[in-house]
SEPADREN-188392 format. One record per residue (C-alpha): x negated, y negated, z; residue in three letters. Coordinates in steps of 0.1 Angstrom, whole numbers. Example, Ala and Ser with C-alpha at 12.3 -4.5 7.8 and 13.67 -1.06 7.14 Angstrom:
<rs>
<c1 = -123, c2 = 45, c3 = 78, residu = ALA>
<c1 = -137, c2 = 11, c3 = 71, residu = SER>
</rs>
This chain:
<rs>
<c1 = 470, c2 = 1247, c3 = 2000, residu = MET>
<c1 = 464, c2 = 1217, c3 = 1976, residu = THR>
<c1 = 428, c2 = 1220, c3 = 1963, residu = PRO>
<c1 = 403, c2 = 1193, c3 = 1972, residu = THR>
<c1 = 383, c2 = 1174, c3 = 1946, residu = LEU>
<c1 = 349, c2 = 1157, c3 = 1947, residu = ASN>
<c1 = 340, c2 = 1132, c3 = 1919, residu = LEU>
<c1 = 304, c2 = 1128, c3 = 1910, residu = VAL>
<c1 = 304, c2 = 1098, c3 = 1887, residu = GLY>
<c1 = 335, c2 = 1077, c3 = 1885, residu = ALA>
<c1 = 334, c2 = 1055, c3 = 1854, residu = GLY>
<c1 = 366, c2 = 1050, c3 = 1834, residu = HIS>
<c1 = 373, c2 = 1087, c3 = 1828, residu = VAL>
<c1 = 364, c2 = 1099, c3 = 1863, residu = GLY>
<c1 = 384, c2 = 1073, c3 = 1882, residu = LYS>
<c1 = 415, c2 = 1076, c3 = 1859, residu = VAL>
<c1 = 416, c2 = 1114, c3 = 1864, residu = LEU>
<c1 = 409, c2 = 1109, c3 = 1901, residu = GLY>
<c1 = 439, c2 = 1085, c3 = 1904, residu = ARG>
<c1 = 462, c2 = 1108, c3 = 1884, residu = LEU>
<c1 = 453, c2 = 1140, c3 = 1901, residu = LEU>
<c1 = 456, c2 = 1124, c3 = 1935, residu = ALA>
<c1 = 489, c2 = 1106, c3 = 1928, residu = ALA>
<c1 = 505, c2 = 1137, c3 = 1913, residu = SER>
<c1 = 496, c2 = 1158, c3 = 1943, residu = GLY>
<c1 = 477, c2 = 1182, c3 = 1921, residu = ALA>
<c1 = 445, c2 = 1176, c3 = 1941, residu = CYS>
<c1 = 433, c2 = 1159, c3 = 1972, residu = VAL>
<c1 = 405, c2 = 1135, c3 = 1962, residu = VAL>
<c1 = 379, c2 = 1139, c3 = 1990, residu = GLN>
<c1 = 345, c2 = 1124, c3 = 1982, residu = ASP>
<c1 = 333, c2 = 1100, c3 = 1954, residu = VAL>
<c1 = 297, c2 = 1095, c3 = 1944, residu = LEU>
<c1 = 286, c2 = 1071, c3 = 1918, residu = THR>
<c1 = 254, c2 = 1052, c3 = 1909, residu = ARG>
<c1 = 258, c2 = 1028, c3 = 1938, residu = SER>
<c1 = 278, c2 = 1025, c3 = 1971, residu = PRO>
<c1 = 296, c2 = 995, c3 = 1957, residu = ALA>
<c1 = 308, c2 = 1012, c3 = 1925, residu = SER>
<c1 = 319, c2 = 1042, c3 = 1946, residu = ALA>
<c1 = 339, c2 = 1020, c3 = 1968, residu = ARG>
<c1 = 355, c2 = 1003, c3 = 1938, residu = ALA>
<c1 = 363, c2 = 1037, c3 = 1924, residu = ALA>
<c1 = 379, c2 = 1048, c3 = 1957, residu = VAL>
<c1 = 400, c2 = 1016, c3 = 1956, residu = ASP>
<c1 = 412, c2 = 1023, c3 = 1920, residu = PHE>
<c1 = 420, c2 = 1059, c3 = 1928, residu = ILE>
<c1 = 436, c2 = 1049, c3 = 1961, residu = ASP>
<c1 = 422, c2 = 1080, c3 = 1978, residu = ALA>
<c1 = 389, c2 = 1095, c3 = 1988, residu = GLY>
<c1 = 357, c2 = 1085, c3 = 2006, residu = ARG>
<c1 = 328, c2 = 1066, c3 = 1990, residu = ALA>
<c1 = 294, c2 = 1084, c3 = 1994, residu = CYS>
<c1 = 260, c2 = 1069, c3 = 1991, residu = ALA>
<c1 = 241, c2 = 1101, c3 = 1983, residu = GLY>
<c1 = 246, c2 = 1137, c3 = 1971, residu = ILE>
<c1 = 238, c2 = 1150, c3 = 2006, residu = GLU>
<c1 = 269, c2 = 1132, c3 = 2020, residu = GLU>
<c1 = 293, c2 = 1152, c3 = 1998, residu = LEU>
<c1 = 314, c2 = 1177, c3 = 2016, residu = ARG>
<c1 = 322, c2 = 1213, c3 = 2004, residu = PRO>
<c1 = 352, c2 = 1212, c3 = 1981, residu = THR>
<c1 = 374, c2 = 1234, c3 = 1959, residu = ASP>
<c1 = 368, c2 = 1215, c3 = 1927, residu = ILE>
<c1 = 339, c2 = 1193, c3 = 1915, residu = TRP>
<c1 = 343, c2 = 1169, c3 = 1886, residu = LEU>
<c1 = 310, c2 = 1157, c3 = 1871, residu = LEU>
<c1 = 321, c2 = 1126, c3 = 1852, residu = ALA>
<c1 = 286, c2 = 1114, c3 = 1843, residu = VAL>
<c1 = 271, c2 = 1105, c3 = 1809, residu = ASN>
<c1 = 265, c2 = 1135, c3 = 1786, residu = ASP>
<c1 = 227, c2 = 1134, c3 = 1791, residu = ASP>
<c1 = 231, c2 = 1135, c3 = 1828, residu = GLN>
<c1 = 254, c2 = 1165, c3 = 1831, residu = ILE>
<c1 = 227, c2 = 1192, c3 = 1831, residu = ALA>
<c1 = 204, c2 = 1173, c3 = 1855, residu = PRO>
<c1 = 233, c2 = 1165, c3 = 1879, residu = MET>
<c1 = 244, c2 = 1201, c3 = 1878, residu = ALA>
<c1 = 209, c2 = 1212, c3 = 1888, residu = ALA>
<c1 = 208, c2 = 1186, c3 = 1916, residu = ALA>
<c1 = 242, c2 = 1197, c3 = 1929, residu = LEU>
<c1 = 232, c2 = 1234, c3 = 1927, residu = ALA>
<c1 = 201, c2 = 1226, c3 = 1948, residu = GLN>
<c1 = 219, c2 = 1204, c3 = 1974, residu = ALA>
<c1 = 252, c2 = 1223, c3 = 1980, residu = HIS>
<c1 = 268, c2 = 1257, c3 = 1983, residu = GLU>
<c1 = 290, c2 = 1260, c3 = 1953, residu = VAL>
<c1 = 298, c2 = 1297, c3 = 1951, residu = LYS>
<c1 = 335, c2 = 1302, c3 = 1942, residu = GLY>
<c1 = 341, c2 = 1265, c3 = 1936, residu = ALA>
<c1 = 353, c2 = 1252, c3 = 1902, residu = VAL>
<c1 = 330, c2 = 1227, c3 = 1885, residu = VAL>
<c1 = 340, c2 = 1209, c3 = 1853, residu = PHE>
<c1 = 329, c2 = 1180, c3 = 1832, residu = HIS>
<c1 = 348, c2 = 1159, c3 = 1807, residu = CYS>
<c1 = 324, c2 = 1155, c3 = 1778, residu = SER>
<c1 = 337, c2 = 1160, c3 = 1743, residu = GLY>
<c1 = 303, c2 = 1168, c3 = 1729, residu = ALA>
<c1 = 288, c2 = 1191, c3 = 1755, residu = LYS>
<c1 = 301, c2 = 1226, c3 = 1765, residu = ALA>
<c1 = 306, c2 = 1240, c3 = 1800, residu = SER>
<c1 = 272, c2 = 1258, c3 = 1794, residu = SER>
<c1 = 257, c2 = 1225, c3 = 1805, residu = GLU>
<c1 = 267, c2 = 1235, c3 = 1840, residu = LEU>
<c1 = 246, c2 = 1267, c3 = 1839, residu = GLN>
<c1 = 226, c2 = 1258, c3 = 1870, residu = ALA>
<c1 = 258, c2 = 1258, c3 = 1890, residu = LEU>
<c1 = 271, c2 = 1290, c3 = 1873, residu = ALA>
<c1 = 239, c2 = 1307, c3 = 1884, residu = ASP>
<c1 = 248, c2 = 1298, c3 = 1920, residu = LYS>
<c1 = 283, c2 = 1314, c3 = 1916, residu = GLY>
<c1 = 304, c2 = 1284, c3 = 1906, residu = ALA>
<c1 = 332, c2 = 1288, c3 = 1881, residu = LEU>
<c1 = 325, c2 = 1263, c3 = 1853, residu = VAL>
<c1 = 346, c2 = 1247, c3 = 1826, residu = ALA>
<c1 = 351, c2 = 1215, c3 = 1806, residu = SER>
<c1 = 382, c2 = 1194, c3 = 1800, residu = VAL>
<c1 = 380, c2 = 1167, c3 = 1774, residu = HIS>
<c1 = 408, c2 = 1141, c3 = 1772, residu = PRO>
<c1 = 411, c2 = 1131, c3 = 1736, residu = ILE>
<c1 = 417, c2 = 1094, c3 = 1738, residu = ARG>
<c1 = 400, c2 = 1061, c3 = 1745, residu = SER>
<c1 = 395, c2 = 1051, c3 = 1782, residu = PHE>
<c1 = 385, c2 = 1015, c3 = 1774, residu = ALA>
<c1 = 414, c2 = 1002, c3 = 1795, residu = ASP>
<c1 = 416, c2 = 1025, c3 = 1826, residu = PRO>
<c1 = 449, c2 = 1009, c3 = 1840, residu = ASP>
<c1 = 467, c2 = 1015, c3 = 1807, residu = THR>
<c1 = 454, c2 = 1050, c3 = 1803, residu = VAL>
<c1 = 464, c2 = 1059, c3 = 1839, residu = ALA>
<c1 = 499, c2 = 1045, c3 = 1832, residu = ARG>
<c1 = 503, c2 = 1062, c3 = 1798, residu = ASP>
<c1 = 483, c2 = 1094, c3 = 1802, residu = PHE>
<c1 = 513, c2 = 1118, c3 = 1798, residu = ALA>
<c1 = 511, c2 = 1136, c3 = 1764, residu = GLY>
<c1 = 473, c2 = 1132, c3 = 1761, residu = THR>
<c1 = 457, c2 = 1162, c3 = 1744, residu = PHE>
<c1 = 428, c2 = 1178, c3 = 1763, residu = CYS>
<c1 = 404, c2 = 1202, c3 = 1748, residu = GLY>
<c1 = 395, c2 = 1229, c3 = 1774, residu = ILE>
<c1 = 370, c2 = 1257, c3 = 1775, residu = GLU>
<c1 = 351, c2 = 1277, c3 = 1801, residu = GLY>
<c1 = 355, c2 = 1305, c3 = 1826, residu = GLU>
<c1 = 391, c2 = 1319, c3 = 1829, residu = ALA>
<c1 = 391, c2 = 1316, c3 = 1867, residu = GLN>
<c1 = 382, c2 = 1279, c3 = 1864, residu = ALA>
<c1 = 408, c2 = 1272, c3 = 1838, residu = LEU>
<c1 = 434, c2 = 1290, c3 = 1859, residu = ALA>
<c1 = 430, c2 = 1264, c3 = 1885, residu = LEU>
<c1 = 424, c2 = 1234, c3 = 1863, residu = LEU>
<c1 = 452, c2 = 1240, c3 = 1837, residu = ALA>
<c1 = 481, c2 = 1236, c3 = 1861, residu = PRO>
<c1 = 465, c2 = 1205, c3 = 1877, residu = ALA>
<c1 = 462, c2 = 1188, c3 = 1843, residu = PHE>
<c1 = 496, c2 = 1199, c3 = 1832, residu = GLU>
<c1 = 509, c2 = 1182, c3 = 1863, residu = THR>
<c1 = 496, c2 = 1149, c3 = 1851, residu = ILE>
<c1 = 511, c2 = 1154, c3 = 1816, residu = GLY>
<c1 = 481, c2 = 1167, c3 = 1797, residu = ALA>
<c1 = 487, c2 = 1188, c3 = 1766, residu = ARG>
<c1 = 460, c2 = 1215, c3 = 1767, residu = LEU>
<c1 = 443, c2 = 1229, c3 = 1737, residu = VAL>
<c1 = 418, c2 = 1258, c3 = 1741, residu = THR>
<c1 = 386, c2 = 1254, c3 = 1720, residu = ILE>
<c1 = 355, c2 = 1275, c3 = 1713, residu = ASP>
<c1 = 328, c2 = 1263, c3 = 1736, residu = GLY>
<c1 = 301, c2 = 1275, c3 = 1712, residu = ALA>
<c1 = 316, c2 = 1251, c3 = 1686, residu = ALA>
<c1 = 319, c2 = 1221, c3 = 1710, residu = LYS>
<c1 = 296, c2 = 1198, c3 = 1689, residu = THR>
<c1 = 316, c2 = 1206, c3 = 1658, residu = VAL>
<c1 = 348, c2 = 1199, c3 = 1677, residu = TYR>
<c1 = 335, c2 = 1165, c3 = 1688, residu = HIS>
<c1 = 324, c2 = 1158, c3 = 1652, residu = ALA>
<c1 = 360, c2 = 1163, c3 = 1641, residu = ALA>
<c1 = 370, c2 = 1132, c3 = 1662, residu = ALA>
<c1 = 341, c2 = 1113, c3 = 1646, residu = VAL>
<c1 = 355, c2 = 1122, c3 = 1611, residu = PHE>
<c1 = 391, c2 = 1113, c3 = 1622, residu = ALA>
<c1 = 381, c2 = 1080, c3 = 1637, residu = SER>
<c1 = 346, c2 = 1066, c3 = 1631, residu = ASN>
<c1 = 340, c2 = 1079, c3 = 1596, residu = TYR>
<c1 = 375, c2 = 1071, c3 = 1585, residu = LEU>
<c1 = 367, c2 = 1035, c3 = 1594, residu = THR>
<c1 = 335, c2 = 1036, c3 = 1574, residu = THR>
<c1 = 353, c2 = 1049, c3 = 1543, residu = VAL>
<c1 = 379, c2 = 1022, c3 = 1546, residu = LEU>
<c1 = 352, c2 = 996, c3 = 1550, residu = ASP>
<c1 = 337, c2 = 1009, c3 = 1517, residu = ALA>
<c1 = 371, c2 = 1005, c3 = 1500, residu = ALA>
<c1 = 374, c2 = 969, c3 = 1513, residu = LEU>
<c1 = 339, c2 = 960, c3 = 1502, residu = ARG>
<c1 = 345, c2 = 975, c3 = 1468, residu = ALA>
<c1 = 377, c2 = 954, c3 = 1464, residu = TYR>
<c1 = 357, c2 = 923, c3 = 1473, residu = GLN>
<c1 = 330, c2 = 932, c3 = 1448, residu = ALA>
<c1 = 358, c2 = 931, c3 = 1422, residu = ALA>
<c1 = 366, c2 = 895, c3 = 1433, residu = GLY>
<c1 = 394, c2 = 902, c3 = 1457, residu = VAL>
<c1 = 392, c2 = 880, c3 = 1489, residu = PRO>
<c1 = 387, c2 = 900, c3 = 1521, residu = GLU>
<c1 = 421, c2 = 892, c3 = 1537, residu = PRO>
<c1 = 439, c2 = 903, c3 = 1504, residu = ILE>
<c1 = 417, c2 = 934, c3 = 1502, residu = ALA>
<c1 = 430, c2 = 945, c3 = 1535, residu = ARG>
<c1 = 466, c2 = 940, c3 = 1524, residu = GLU>
<c1 = 459, c2 = 959, c3 = 1492, residu = LEU>
<c1 = 444, c2 = 988, c3 = 1511, residu = ALA>
<c1 = 469, c2 = 989, c3 = 1539, residu = ARG>
<c1 = 498, c2 = 1007, c3 = 1520, residu = PRO>
<c1 = 475, c2 = 1031, c3 = 1503, residu = LEU>
<c1 = 458, c2 = 1041, c3 = 1536, residu = ALA>
<c1 = 490, c2 = 1041, c3 = 1556, residu = SER>
<c1 = 509, c2 = 1062, c3 = 1531, residu = GLU>
<c1 = 481, c2 = 1086, c3 = 1527, residu = THR>
<c1 = 477, c2 = 1091, c3 = 1564, residu = MET>
<c1 = 514, c2 = 1097, c3 = 1568, residu = ALA>
<c1 = 513, c2 = 1123, c3 = 1540, residu = ASN>
<c1 = 483, c2 = 1141, c3 = 1555, residu = VAL>
<c1 = 500, c2 = 1145, c3 = 1588, residu = PHE>
<c1 = 534, c2 = 1153, c3 = 1573, residu = ARG>
<c1 = 524, c2 = 1176, c3 = 1544, residu = LEU>
<c1 = 488, c2 = 1186, c3 = 1551, residu = GLY>
<c1 = 456, c2 = 1173, c3 = 1533, residu = PRO>
<c1 = 460, c2 = 1195, c3 = 1501, residu = ALA>
<c1 = 495, c2 = 1184, c3 = 1494, residu = ALA>
<c1 = 487, c2 = 1147, c3 = 1502, residu = ALA>
<c1 = 457, c2 = 1146, c3 = 1478, residu = LEU>
<c1 = 461, c2 = 1124, c3 = 1447, residu = SER>
<c1 = 438, c2 = 1105, c3 = 1424, residu = GLY>
<c1 = 413, c2 = 1113, c3 = 1397, residu = PRO>
<c1 = 396, c2 = 1143, c3 = 1414, residu = VAL>
<c1 = 430, c2 = 1159, c3 = 1420, residu = ALA>
<c1 = 439, c2 = 1154, c3 = 1384, residu = ARG>
<c1 = 407, c2 = 1168, c3 = 1371, residu = GLY>
<c1 = 397, c2 = 1135, c3 = 1355, residu = ASP>
<c1 = 360, c2 = 1141, c3 = 1356, residu = HIS>
<c1 = 352, c2 = 1112, c3 = 1332, residu = ALA>
<c1 = 368, c2 = 1087, c3 = 1355, residu = THR>
<c1 = 350, c2 = 1101, c3 = 1385, residu = VAL>
<c1 = 317, c2 = 1099, c3 = 1367, residu = ALA>
<c1 = 323, c2 = 1063, c3 = 1356, residu = ARG>
<c1 = 333, c2 = 1052, c3 = 1391, residu = GLN>
<c1 = 303, c2 = 1070, c3 = 1407, residu = GLN>
<c1 = 279, c2 = 1053, c3 = 1383, residu = GLN>
<c1 = 295, c2 = 1019, c3 = 1388, residu = ALA>
<c1 = 292, c2 = 1022, c3 = 1425, residu = LEU>
<c1 = 256, c2 = 1033, c3 = 1423, residu = LEU>
<c1 = 249, c2 = 1002, c3 = 1402, residu = ASP>
<c1 = 267, c2 = 979, c3 = 1426, residu = TRP>
<c1 = 256, c2 = 994, c3 = 1460, residu = ASP>
<c1 = 236, c2 = 1026, c3 = 1460, residu = GLU>
<c1 = 245, c2 = 1037, c3 = 1496, residu = PRO>
<c1 = 282, c2 = 1033, c3 = 1488, residu = THR>
<c1 = 277, c2 = 1052, c3 = 1455, residu = GLY>
<c1 = 260, c2 = 1080, c3 = 1474, residu = ARG>
<c1 = 289, c2 = 1082, c3 = 1498, residu = LEU>
<c1 = 313, c2 = 1085, c3 = 1469, residu = TYR>
<c1 = 290, c2 = 1112, c3 = 1454, residu = GLU>
<c1 = 290, c2 = 1132, c3 = 1486, residu = ALA>
<c1 = 327, c2 = 1132, c3 = 1489, residu = LEU>
<c1 = 334, c2 = 1145, c3 = 1453, residu = VAL>
<c1 = 326, c2 = 1182, c3 = 1460, residu = PRO>
<c1 = 347, c2 = 1183, c3 = 1492, residu = LEU>
<c1 = 376, c2 = 1165, c3 = 1474, residu = THR>
<c1 = 373, c2 = 1189, c3 = 1444, residu = ALA>
<c1 = 376, c2 = 1219, c3 = 1468, residu = ASP>
<c1 = 407, c2 = 1203, c3 = 1484, residu = LEU>
<c1 = 421, c2 = 1198, c3 = 1449, residu = ALA>
<c1 = 416, c2 = 1235, c3 = 1442, residu = ARG>
<c1 = 435, c2 = 1244, c3 = 1473, residu = ARG>
<c1 = 462, c2 = 1220, c3 = 1462, residu = LYS>
<c1 = 466, c2 = 1236, c3 = 1428, residu = HIS>
<c1 = 464, c2 = 1271, c3 = 1443, residu = ALA>
<c1 = 493, c2 = 1264, c3 = 1466, residu = ALA>
<c1 = 515, c2 = 1248, c3 = 1438, residu = SER>
</rs>
């Protein structure tokens, strides 16, 4: 029997997963509950399956529950669902990258099998993600019985599953912040420093592009230690000290960022030399 699925919350992530799981035949989308009946109907239209519900009491028993709500609403919604429905033996999961399946403890206490599945990509354009989801990495953690049901369903829609440590879920999510958000911040510092040296902003981007692109390619081809170059890697401490002071004199927050990166870069340099 194909398992049934109820969606509680159907923003971009919820409705994309609902559409994919329904279209692939991995699940039968049954009921959809969102903040309003209108948004629930819109989600049902996008998914092309399921029934829009106006309240938690309208949701029918199901094999799988997806709580696709904001991170700060996962635990409260889990508590409300545990109070309103019989969930013993059902699989309940959420898709947060920052919160672990332990956020569903209220449901686990009622006998539900809990997990989390975090698709590692942007869902800004739901239609595009739904079309191109195959190959998307998903970080998974939770109870083995829950994952035994969820893993084949997600593999059916083309997900590449990576098991993570639920106790380190916040560190796992911070990794994405380093790889994306803070990388942007560091590149912005580089562009501003070029401009401080008199380079126009459009030219600064062109100057930084090959350095950043080649470094990124080397990191993913060779690994960070082998890809590292520059004054810290060479042990040129005098140059590092001059640069740090010059940045502090120009813009103290940028100087402090440079300063904070020196010890970590020095450790990476030690790994580089130890491997050579």
